[in-house]
Every structure is written in C-alpha cells, then in structure tokens.
The first five atom37 places (N, CA, C, CB, O) and aatype in JSON, in Angstrom:
{
  "aatype": [20, 20, 20, 20, 20, 20, 20, 20, 20, 20, 20, 20, 20, 20, 20, 20, 20, 20, 20, 20, 20, 20, 20, 20, 20, 20, 20, 20, 20, 20, 20, 20, 20, 20, 20, 20, 20, 20, 20, 20, 20, 20, 20, 20, 20, 20, 20, 20, 20, 20, 20, 20, 20, 20, 20, 20, 20, 20, 20, 20, 20, 20, 20, 20, 20, 20, 20, 20, 20, 20, 20, 20, 20, 20, 20, 20, 20, 20, 20, 20, 20, 20, 20, 20, 20, 20, 20, 20, 20, 20, 20, 20, 20, 20, 20],
  "atom_mask": [
    [1, 1, 1, 1, 1],
    [1, 1, 1, 1, 1],
    [1, 1, 1, 1, 1],
    [1, 1, 1, 1, 1],
    [1, 1, 1, 1, 1],
    [1, 1, 1, 1, 1],
    [1, 1, 1, 1, 1],
    [1, 1, 1, 1, 1],
    [1, 1, 1, 1, 1],
    [1, 1, 1, 1, 1],
    [1, 1, 1, 1, 1],
    [1, 1, 1, 1, 1],
    [1, 1, 1, 1, 1],
    [1, 1, 1, 1, 1],
    [1, 1, 1, 1, 1],
    [1, 1, 1, 1, 1],
    [1, 1, 1, 1, 1],
    [1, 1, 1, 1, 1],
    [1, 1, 1, 1, 1],
    [1, 1, 1, 1, 1],
    [1, 1, 1, 1, 1],
    [1, 1, 1, 1, 1],
    [1, 1, 1, 1, 1],
    [1, 1, 1, 1, 1],
    [1, 1, 1, 1, 1],
    [1, 1, 1, 1, 1],
    [1, 1, 1, 1, 1],
    [1, 1, 1, 1, 1],
    [1, 1, 1, 1, 1],
    [1, 1, 1, 1, 1],
    [1, 1, 1, 1, 1],
    [1, 1, 1, 1, 1],
    [1, 1, 1, 1, 1],
    [1, 1, 1, 1, 1],
    [1, 1, 1, 1, 1],
    [1, 1, 1, 1, 1],
    [1, 1, 1, 1, 1],
    [1, 1, 1, 1, 1],
    [1, 1, 1, 1, 1],
    [1, 1, 1, 1, 1],
    [1, 1, 1, 1, 1],
    [1, 1, 1, 1, 1],
    [1, 1, 1, 1, 1],
    [1, 1, 1, 1, 1],
    [1, 1, 1, 1, 1],
    [1, 1, 1, 1, 1],
    [1, 1, 1, 1, 1],
    [1, 1, 1, 1, 1],
    [1, 1, 1, 1, 1],
    [1, 1, 1, 1, 1],
    [1, 1, 1, 1, 1],
    [1, 1, 1, 1, 1],
    [1, 1, 1, 1, 1],
    [1, 1, 1, 1, 1],
    [1, 1, 1, 1, 1],
    [1, 1, 1, 1, 1],
    [1, 1, 1, 1, 1],
    [1, 1, 1, 1, 1],
    [1, 1, 1, 1, 1],
    [1, 1, 1, 1, 1],
    [1, 1, 1, 1, 1],
    [1, 1, 1, 1, 1],
    [1, 1, 1, 1, 1],
    [1, 1, 1, 1, 1],
    [1, 1, 1, 1, 1],
    [1, 1, 1, 1, 1],
    [1, 1, 1, 1, 1],
    [1, 1, 1, 1, 1],
    [1, 1, 1, 1, 1],
    [1, 1, 1, 1, 1],
    [1, 1, 1, 1, 1],
    [1, 1, 1, 1, 1],
    [1, 1, 1, 1, 1],
    [1, 1, 1, 1, 1],
    [1, 1, 1, 1, 1],
    [1, 1, 1, 1, 1],
    [1, 1, 1, 1, 1],
    [1, 1, 1, 1, 1],
    [1, 1, 1, 1, 1],
    [1, 1, 1, 1, 1],
    [1, 1, 1, 1, 1],
    [1, 1, 1, 1, 1],
    [1, 1, 1, 1, 1],
    [1, 1, 1, 1, 1],
    [1, 1, 1, 1, 1],
    [1, 1, 1, 1, 1],
    [1, 1, 1, 1, 1],
    [1, 1, 1, 1, 1],
    [1, 1, 1, 1, 1],
    [1, 1, 1, 1, 1],
    [1, 1, 1, 1, 1],
    [1, 1, 1, 1, 1],
    [1, 1, 1, 1, 1],
    [1, 1, 1, 1, 1],
    [1, 1, 1, 1, 1]
  ],
  "atom_positions": [
    [[14.9, -56.12, -95.34], [16.22, -55.38, -96.07], [17.41, -55.38, -95.44], [16.06, -53.98, -96.31], [17.25, -55.49, -94.22]],
    [[18.9, -55.27, -95.87], [19.81, -55.0, -95.28], [20.25, -54.09, -95.4], [20.43, -55.55, -95.29], [19.92, -53.56, -96.46]],
    [[21.26, -53.24, -94.49], [21.87, -51.9, -94.64], [23.24, -51.92, -95.42], [22.1, -51.29, -93.22], [24.16, -51.11, -95.29]],
    [[23.17, -53.26, -96.44], [24.08, -53.62, -97.17], [23.77, -53.79, -98.79], [24.5, -54.74, -96.55], [24.5, -53.64, -99.77]],
    [[21.98, -54.25, -98.65], [21.23, -53.94, -99.83], [20.57, -52.57, -100.18], [20.28, -54.82, -99.84], [20.79, -52.11, -101.3]],
    [[19.88, -51.96, -99.42], [18.74, -51.62, -99.03], [18.93, -49.8, -98.75], [18.35, -52.65, -97.71], [18.75, -49.34, -97.62]],
    [[19.28, -48.94, -99.88], [19.14, -47.67, -99.3], [18.34, -47.12, -98.13], [18.82, -47.06, -100.15], [18.94, -46.44, -97.3]],
    [[16.83, -47.4, -97.97], [16.12, -46.96, -96.8], [16.51, -47.67, -95.45], [14.69, -47.16, -97.06], [16.31, -47.25, -94.31]],
    [[17.2, -49.01, -95.91], [17.95, -49.27, -94.01], [19.18, -48.95, -93.86], [18.11, -50.89, -93.35], [19.76, -49.04, -92.77]],
    [[19.69, -48.55, -94.88], [21.27, -48.13, -94.9], [21.09, -46.51, -94.34], [22.11, -48.24, -96.77], [22.06, -45.75, -94.36]],
    [[19.98, -46.14, -93.91], [19.99, -44.57, -93.71], [18.94, -44.9, -93.01], [19.89, -43.37, -94.93], [18.06, -44.08, -93.29]],
    [[18.55, -45.68, -92.22], [18.57, -46.01, -90.63], [19.37, -46.19, -89.86], [18.13, -46.83, -90.29], [19.35, -45.68, -88.74]],
    [[20.38, -47.05, -90.36], [21.64, -47.31, -89.93], [22.4, -46.3, -90.02], [22.17, -48.26, -90.5], [23.53, -46.76, -89.82]],
    [[22.49, -44.87, -90.26], [22.82, -44.14, -90.38], [24.08, -43.75, -91.44], [22.75, -44.05, -89.42], [24.88, -42.82, -91.29]],
    [[24.02, -44.73, -92.57], [24.76, -44.33, -93.58], [24.24, -43.43, -94.5], [25.15, -45.3, -94.18], [23.09, -43.02, -94.3]],
    [[24.9, -43.0, -95.57], [24.37, -42.33, -96.52], [23.46, -42.96, -97.89], [25.44, -41.67, -96.87], [22.37, -42.68, -98.4]],
    [[24.69, -44.12, -98.2], [23.95, -45.35, -98.97], [24.49, -46.51, -98.17], [24.33, -45.53, -100.72], [25.22, -46.63, -97.19]],
    [[23.77, -47.42, -99.09], [24.85, -49.27, -98.03], [25.86, -49.28, -98.5], [24.41, -51.24, -98.25], [26.28, -48.97, -99.61]],
    [[26.41, -49.76, -97.35], [28.12, -50.41, -96.78], [28.04, -52.02, -97.55], [28.32, -50.64, -94.4], [27.3, -52.83, -98.11]],
    [[29.34, -51.75, -97.1], [30.1, -53.06, -98.0], [30.09, -54.14, -96.7], [32.08, -52.67, -98.74], [30.59, -53.57, -95.73]],
    [[29.72, -55.36, -96.43], [29.52, -56.25, -95.13], [31.15, -56.65, -95.1], [28.23, -57.78, -95.31], [32.04, -56.67, -95.95]],
    [[31.09, -56.9, -93.88], [32.45, -56.36, -92.87], [33.47, -57.41, -93.19], [32.16, -56.34, -90.97], [34.69, -57.22, -93.16]],
    [[32.56, -59.07, -93.67], [33.05, -59.78, -94.01], [33.34, -59.98, -95.41], [32.62, -60.42, -93.51], [34.42, -60.53, -95.62]],
    [[32.7, -59.7, -96.33], [33.21, -59.23, -97.54], [34.45, -58.31, -97.71], [32.22, -58.64, -98.08], [35.14, -58.47, -98.71]],
    [[34.77, -57.36, -96.81], [35.7, -56.22, -96.61], [37.15, -57.07, -96.36], [35.18, -55.16, -95.2], [38.27, -56.9, -96.83]],
    [[36.59, -58.07, -95.4], [37.89, -58.42, -94.78], [38.52, -59.74, -96.17], [37.52, -59.18, -92.81], [39.72, -59.89, -96.38]],
    [[37.53, -60.44, -96.85], [37.5, -61.56, -98.18], [38.58, -60.67, -99.16], [35.59, -61.83, -99.1], [39.72, -61.02, -99.46]],
    [[37.6, -58.94, -99.73], [38.73, -58.74, -100.73], [39.85, -58.55, -99.76], [38.53, -57.44, -101.82], [40.75, -59.36, -99.97]],
    [[40.05, -57.86, -98.93], [41.48, -57.92, -98.46], [42.78, -59.14, -98.26], [41.26, -57.49, -97.35], [44.01, -59.04, -98.19]],
    [[42.18, -59.88, -98.22], [42.76, -61.53, -97.69], [43.38, -61.83, -99.38], [41.04, -63.07, -96.97], [44.55, -62.03, -99.71]],
    [[42.19, -61.77, -100.22], [42.35, -61.92, -101.7], [43.69, -61.12, -102.49], [40.96, -61.35, -102.29], [44.61, -61.64, -103.11]],
    [[43.4, -59.56, -102.2], [43.98, -58.51, -103.12], [45.71, -59.22, -102.13], [43.14, -56.26, -102.88], [46.43, -60.01, -102.73]],
    [[45.97, -58.9, -101.09], [47.07, -58.99, -100.77], [47.89, -59.82, -100.79], [47.11, -58.75, -100.08], [49.1, -59.64, -100.78]],
    [[46.89, -61.59, -100.84], [47.91, -62.9, -101.59], [48.33, -62.96, -102.94], [47.25, -64.23, -101.56], [49.23, -63.63, -103.44]],
    [[47.6, -62.23, -103.39], [47.61, -61.6, -105.5], [48.95, -60.7, -104.97], [45.6, -60.09, -106.5], [50.13, -61.01, -105.16]],
    [[48.42, -59.39, -104.19], [49.96, -58.28, -104.27], [51.34, -59.69, -104.25], [50.13, -56.81, -102.17], [52.0, -59.96, -105.25]],
    [[51.44, -60.1, -103.46], [52.29, -61.0, -103.27], [52.93, -62.01, -104.24], [51.82, -61.52, -102.48], [54.09, -62.38, -104.07]],
    [[51.99, -62.54, -105.5], [52.25, -62.91, -106.07], [51.72, -64.62, -105.78], [53.3, -62.32, -106.17], [52.22, -65.47, -106.52]],
    [[50.94, -64.95, -104.94], [50.31, -65.5, -104.43], [48.87, -65.81, -104.64], [50.57, -65.15, -103.68], [48.01, -64.98, -104.92]],
    [[48.7, -67.17, -104.44], [46.66, -67.38, -104.88], [46.17, -67.46, -103.18], [46.0, -69.6, -106.08], [47.03, -67.63, -102.32]],
    [[44.46, -67.3, -102.78], [44.08, -66.72, -101.28], [44.5, -68.37, -101.31], [42.21, -65.87, -100.64], [44.06, -68.49, -100.17]],
    [[44.88, -69.46, -101.57], [44.56, -70.83, -101.29], [45.88, -70.81, -100.49], [44.3, -71.98, -102.62], [46.02, -71.56, -99.53]],
    [[46.54, -70.22, -100.75], [48.07, -70.16, -99.73], [48.19, -69.34, -98.44], [49.31, -69.5, -100.57], [49.1, -69.53, -97.63]],
    [[47.07, -68.25, -98.27], [46.8, -67.68, -96.72], [46.38, -68.89, -95.46], [45.37, -66.5, -96.86], [45.4, -69.61, -95.66]],
    [[46.98, -68.99, -94.52], [47.12, -70.1, -93.69], [45.97, -68.73, -92.13], [49.48, -70.78, -93.42], [45.14, -69.03, -91.27]],
    [[46.32, -67.95, -92.36], [45.36, -67.01, -91.24], [45.38, -65.89, -91.75], [45.82, -66.8, -89.7], [45.97, -65.79, -92.82]],
    [[44.91, -64.98, -91.31], [44.58, -63.47, -91.89], [43.81, -62.91, -90.52], [43.4, -63.44, -93.53], [43.25, -63.72, -89.77]],
    [[43.82, -61.86, -90.3], [43.51, -60.89, -89.22], [43.76, -59.3, -89.28], [44.23, -61.35, -88.16], [44.81, -58.81, -89.68]],
    [[43.09, -58.85, -89.0], [42.58, -56.81, -89.52], [41.78, -56.56, -88.31], [41.21, -56.38, -91.35], [41.15, -57.45, -87.74]],
    [[41.84, -55.04, -87.84], [41.25, -54.21, -87.31], [40.09, -53.42, -88.48], [42.34, -53.42, -86.66], [40.26, -52.77, -89.51]],
    [[38.97, -53.84, -87.77], [38.31, -52.62, -88.6], [37.9, -51.27, -88.09], [37.15, -53.04, -89.13], [37.45, -51.14, -86.95]],
    [[38.04, -50.29, -88.92], [38.8, -48.8, -88.6], [37.39, -48.55, -89.07], [40.44, -48.03, -89.49], [36.7, -48.27, -88.09]],
    [[36.82, -48.55, -90.0], [35.0, -47.7, -90.71], [34.84, -48.59, -92.09], [35.09, -45.35, -91.4], [35.65, -49.41, -92.51]],
    [[33.82, -48.28, -92.57], [33.04, -49.31, -93.13], [33.8, -48.36, -94.41], [31.11, -49.57, -92.77], [34.48, -47.34, -94.48]],
    [[33.05, -49.68, -95.68], [32.88, -49.09, -96.86], [31.52, -49.09, -97.61], [33.78, -49.61, -97.59], [30.45, -49.71, -97.58]],
    [[31.96, -48.32, -98.14], [30.18, -47.85, -99.12], [30.6, -49.19, -100.22], [30.01, -45.5, -100.35], [31.46, -50.05, -100.43]],
    [[29.62, -48.79, -100.59], [29.08, -49.66, -102.28], [29.89, -48.59, -103.16], [26.84, -49.65, -102.84], [29.95, -47.39, -102.9]],
    [[30.33, -49.04, -103.93], [31.13, -48.2, -104.83], [32.1, -47.73, -104.73], [30.77, -47.42, -105.13], [32.63, -47.21, -105.71]],
    [[32.64, -47.74, -103.57], [34.03, -47.07, -103.05], [34.94, -47.77, -103.49], [34.29, -46.95, -101.58], [34.54, -48.87, -103.89]],
    [[36.22, -47.56, -103.61], [37.87, -48.58, -104.02], [38.35, -48.61, -102.71], [39.34, -47.76, -105.22], [38.38, -47.65, -101.93]],
    [[38.71, -49.76, -102.49], [39.72, -50.26, -101.05], [40.76, -50.22, -102.09], [39.45, -52.04, -100.0], [40.49, -50.56, -103.24]],
    [[42.23, -49.74, -101.66], [42.46, -49.86, -101.66], [43.67, -50.44, -100.88], [42.0, -49.52, -102.09], [43.33, -50.76, -99.74]],
    [[45.49, -50.75, -101.24], [46.03, -51.26, -100.1], [47.19, -51.25, -99.8], [45.81, -52.22, -99.95], [47.98, -51.34, -100.74]],
    [[47.71, -51.15, -98.48], [49.06, -50.61, -98.39], [49.41, -52.07, -98.26], [49.52, -49.42, -97.15], [48.58, -52.71, -97.61]],
    [[50.39, -52.72, -98.68], [51.11, -53.74, -97.65], [52.33, -54.12, -98.09], [50.36, -55.03, -97.4], [52.78, -54.12, -99.23]],
    [[53.11, -54.64, -96.49], [54.23, -55.02, -96.16], [54.78, -56.2, -96.58], [54.26, -54.97, -95.1], [54.36, -57.06, -95.82]],
    [[55.5, -56.67, -97.38], [56.1, -58.51, -97.32], [57.15, -58.44, -96.35], [56.92, -59.3, -98.96], [58.03, -57.58, -96.28]],
    [[56.92, -59.75, -95.38], [57.56, -60.23, -94.72], [57.8, -61.85, -94.99], [57.1, -59.81, -93.67], [57.04, -62.67, -95.52]],
    [[59.2, -62.01, -94.41], [59.04, -63.7, -94.36], [58.34, -64.51, -93.9], [59.75, -64.23, -93.97], [58.55, -64.97, -92.78]],
    [[56.94, -65.05, -94.96], [55.73, -66.1, -94.56], [54.75, -65.08, -94.5], [55.87, -67.07, -93.06], [53.74, -65.46, -93.89]],
    [[54.69, -63.82, -94.95], [53.63, -63.09, -94.38], [53.96, -62.13, -94.37], [53.16, -63.3, -93.33], [55.08, -61.75, -94.03]],
    [[52.54, -61.11, -94.97], [52.25, -60.08, -94.96], [51.74, -59.03, -94.22], [51.92, -60.18, -95.49], [50.58, -59.44, -94.26]],
    [[51.65, -57.97, -93.54], [51.21, -57.18, -92.98], [50.33, -56.38, -94.36], [52.32, -56.52, -92.1], [50.55, -56.65, -95.54]],
    [[49.41, -55.46, -93.9], [48.32, -53.87, -94.52], [47.74, -53.54, -93.75], [47.18, -53.85, -95.6], [47.42, -53.84, -92.6]],
    [[47.52, -52.6, -94.73], [46.14, -51.58, -94.1], [45.55, -51.23, -95.4], [46.59, -49.91, -93.11], [46.12, -50.71, -96.36]],
    [[43.64, -51.8, -95.24], [43.33, -51.51, -96.35], [42.72, -49.83, -96.43], [42.41, -52.64, -96.74], [42.83, -49.27, -95.34]],
    [[42.13, -48.99, -97.49], [42.27, -47.3, -97.07], [41.05, -47.44, -98.22], [44.1, -46.06, -97.4], [41.01, -48.52, -98.82]],
    [[40.16, -46.52, -98.52], [39.22, -45.49, -98.96], [39.86, -44.0, -99.16], [38.08, -45.43, -97.9], [39.48, -43.17, -98.34]],
    [[40.6, -43.65, -99.95], [41.02, -42.52, -100.07], [42.4, -42.24, -99.32], [40.01, -41.74, -99.7], [43.47, -42.4, -99.9]],
    [[42.31, -41.88, -98.17], [43.31, -41.29, -97.42], [42.7, -42.07, -95.66], [43.27, -39.24, -97.7], [43.34, -42.4, -94.66]],
    [[41.32, -42.11, -95.95], [41.0, -42.77, -94.61], [40.8, -44.6, -94.44], [39.57, -42.03, -94.2], [40.0, -45.4, -94.92]],
    [[41.83, -44.69, -93.6], [41.68, -46.56, -93.02], [40.83, -46.87, -92.88], [42.09, -47.18, -91.88], [40.16, -46.29, -92.03]],
    [[40.18, -48.17, -93.73], [38.7, -48.76, -93.07], [39.8, -50.42, -92.65], [36.77, -48.98, -94.74], [39.2, -51.04, -91.77]],
    [[40.69, -50.91, -92.93], [41.6, -52.45, -91.98], [42.77, -51.45, -91.71], [42.27, -54.37, -93.17], [43.33, -50.65, -92.46]],
    [[42.95, -51.73, -90.45], [44.46, -51.52, -89.89], [45.15, -52.66, -89.81], [44.55, -50.95, -88.54], [44.98, -53.5, -90.69]],
    [[46.03, -52.89, -88.8], [47.01, -53.55, -88.57], [47.06, -54.29, -88.97], [47.29, -53.76, -87.83], [48.01, -54.88, -88.45]],
    [[46.23, -55.45, -90.46], [46.01, -56.36, -90.89], [46.99, -57.01, -91.21], [45.34, -56.25, -91.56], [47.95, -56.5, -91.79]],
    [[46.88, -58.45, -90.83], [48.59, -59.59, -91.13], [47.59, -60.97, -91.68], [49.98, -60.22, -88.96], [46.65, -61.67, -91.3]],
    [[48.34, -60.82, -92.62], [48.26, -62.93, -93.73], [49.33, -64.31, -93.26], [49.1, -62.71, -96.0], [50.49, -64.67, -93.45]],
    [[48.97, -64.45, -93.05], [50.32, -65.76, -93.49], [50.32, -66.86, -94.25], [50.79, -66.52, -92.46], [49.34, -67.58, -94.03]],
    [[50.91, -67.17, -94.89], [51.53, -67.44, -96.09], [51.41, -69.46, -95.43], [53.48, -66.35, -96.37], [51.14, -69.8, -94.28]],
    [[51.71, -70.44, -96.65], [51.9, -71.78, -96.26], [51.63, -72.05, -97.06], [51.47, -72.42, -95.36], [50.72, -71.52, -97.7]],
    [[52.6, -73.42, -97.57], [53.05, -74.52, -98.42], [54.43, -73.53, -99.18], [51.59, -75.19, -99.64], [55.25, -73.14, -98.35]],
    [[54.59, -73.31, -99.99], [55.29, -72.74, -100.74], [54.84, -71.21, -100.91], [55.32, -73.51, -101.86], [54.37, -70.82, -101.97]],
    [[54.98, -70.56, -100.04], [54.63, -69.11, -100.2], [56.05, -68.64, -99.96], [53.42, -68.46, -99.11], [56.32, -67.44, -99.99]]
  ]
}
C-alpha cells in the first residue's frame, strides 16, 4: 500500500494520515486556476509550481491567483500554510 491510500503506510512515512499525491495537487491547481480565470483546463499550454508541503486527504486546498495577459500566477494554501508556490499557468487559443 502507499502513503496516499493506507493510514499505516502514511504513519511509516511520517504523516498522521494519508496525503494527496503531488501530481493530484498539481492537476487540481491547473483546473482550479483555469476555471477561476473563466477558462477550461483544455486552454492550459503550460503549468509549473514549486511544492512547499503536502496536502493531507480531506484538507481544503485554496488558491491565491493573479491573472496576467496570457497567463496566471498562483499559490496553493491549506489554511495559511503554502503547499504550492511560484505557480504559473499559461493559456493558449482564445484565452
């Protein structure tokens, strides 16, 4: 089992409970930022972010988003703790 699915494996990995897989956090960020900018995720042409912490299952990941021409910058937070930082997505097509 993995620390994303099994509480015992998560504890062995040093976590209180299972965590959200980093790629899932990354994908959620892309979709959330695109939708907040009034676009579908199909308009994303580039996405990057720095992982600064883990998101545990059942935690709420919220975003601070700054829209710029053709792209948006973002941070992902759980409460006041950054989990994704220096995030950037670029939009193509009719964005």
